[in-house]
Phi, psi and omega in degrees: 000325177297332178302316179301316181295321180300317182288322180296329187256031177292139179275136179224156175301140184300330183296328182287340185290334183279353183261106180292148180294144181295328181211133179292131179266114180260142178240142175257126181243117183246115183279174178273183179146018178058228182296341178299340181295349174299331178301323180299324181296319178296320178297313180296325177298316179294318178300317180297326178283330179288321178284161178303151187301323182261022184292132175290181180303117182279357182241094177295342179237125182231125181234129181226152178226138177057229180297332176296334177293326178296314177297322182297312182287330176298321177287317184295329185270356184281133184276340184274195179282176188296317182297318178297321179298318181290323178300315179295321180294319179295320179299322178298313182289327182293334183258005182293144170228155178306326181294339177278351181256315183209161177271121184234020175288167186301316182297318181295319179294322177295319178295316179297315178296323178296321178295322178296319181289313182293337177296336179294339177273357181231043180058032177078010183254136175293139184287316182246326184230155174301141183291136178192148179286320186246146175267113183258027178298331177299320180291328175299314180296320180295316181292324178296328178280333191265321187256125179261093185297333181295342183282351179295314179300319179296318179296322179290315182293330179276356178084007178278346183212141177253324180197148172222136182229150178229127185255135176223166182244126179279127183287329180280313184275336185072013183270148170271113186250122175261101176282124183226148174240125192207174174298158189298331185284349179270126188249159176297162178222164179215126174227182181297113179061017177221128177223157173245124184243118181280123182200176175269118185284146179209190185297327182297323180293321178293316181295322179293316184296333184254015183274087178300128185305135180066345178270310177242149184290145174292165187232135179274120175236119186058251185248008187224146174274139182237151177230193187308130185291343179291336178288133177068006178270086185280343181228076185298338181277338188300322178303320179296321180292320177297330181272007171101014183292140176246343171222142181236134177250109187251129176247113178266172180232028179225145178269012184299333184277356176279119183304334180300331184259006182290320182253113181248131180290127179278128179244159180292127180273146183273342184203166176292162183299138178285167178301318181293324178295317177296315180297323179299319178292324177295319178294319178298322180297329180276315188272337191242311190298320182296317180295314181295322177294322180289324176297315179298320179296318178298317180298316180293323178294319177297321177297320178296317181296328180292340179278348181261118180303141181299325180299323179291323178295317180293320181295326181279350180069027182245133179273101176247090191245120176297148176246109182292146182221152171226122184247127175244124179218160188299141176272349178241158179282118183292334179298320180292322177295320178296319181301328180280350186239006180301332182297346180272359174290156174305148189303314182294319179291324177298321178295317178297317179298319179294325181296322182264003176090019180276060178225169179297318181288330180277355178078009184246026180297336179301312180299319180295327184298332181288338181251005188273063179277062180246143186306316180299318179292314180297318179295320179299320180288322177297316179297320180294316178298320178296314181296314182300321182286318178297331177298331182250040183303319181297319178295322178296314180300318179297319182297325184264008175295139181285152173088148181294336182289342180269000183295136178300143181283339177227159178289145181247134177230110185298329182294337181281351183235350180285138174284157176294140180278000000 
């Protein structure tokens, strides 16, 4: 969160402050969440319909983490207009099956479990491969066929894209590393446990960013193994700010920001928390809490900046610039939707999930939702994202108005105004 403040309070020569930017730079921020990232597709589908049919990419800066990184690069690599890119992305998610993401047959699960057990005889280290329960080679093959990484350079040179970043966590350094491919004027950065590394993005970066610990294998990039980017990413908005964003469009995958869900009635529990319930909360702390905390920090910083007269900021020669934001997050609890769709998991994995309590009755549907790459669940989330975004059509139109004079005076959060479904 301090990262956001550092970028907002960069010092610049006073002369530059009087020159308004020729074009507002908008950034798209896509968080992680495994199969929950299907919700992002529904939001993008609605945005594409609200904008003109032939509208180019409205986000010159795209930042993704974990499963959100897959959506980010799919958009960045698309050669057509924005609507076509979203149509192709939706088609990909609509046809997904768990078997296209990971191997979940009995033999594969036994091998994965066996590697976890035998690693205990080798100080917890895999002998030939990184330890993981599931083999995610199918998603690697799918992404290699679907995403044309070479098109990123073309998009940047043609002016359709300025930067795209993918965040992963280094296991040796403990740093949150944002690998980015961008125009030449954008430079790497370094903060406490957070760095930006300029490179040519490829399949290894995507696989590393989405490698949920112990579930999917870590990935070796250069000299270090990397895992899911949501881990240790305390300031998910900061990569976009470092890359020059002046407005941020954030798509979350949690209904926590909906006031309807702020106060939950406590009921008497029948049993202690299941293993899956505990794991679900750990996953939420990594994939959800950091983003929501950073959004709150950004909002409070903007409120503080509004209290400082612009003349005083200009006179001091300090760039204290608010960053407008629009946050779209689910109006319904995704855990409940997951609980209704767990039956679509592969039979062997469903049995394993039931064993550890990853069911609605066991209180662990949250954990199952991250692996629920099944068409009914993905379609339900896409439809929900579309509905939530269309409900705030006016806010979307305002956010995409050109020029600084059209910038909203306050930050907008669709979850704060949507009624419960």
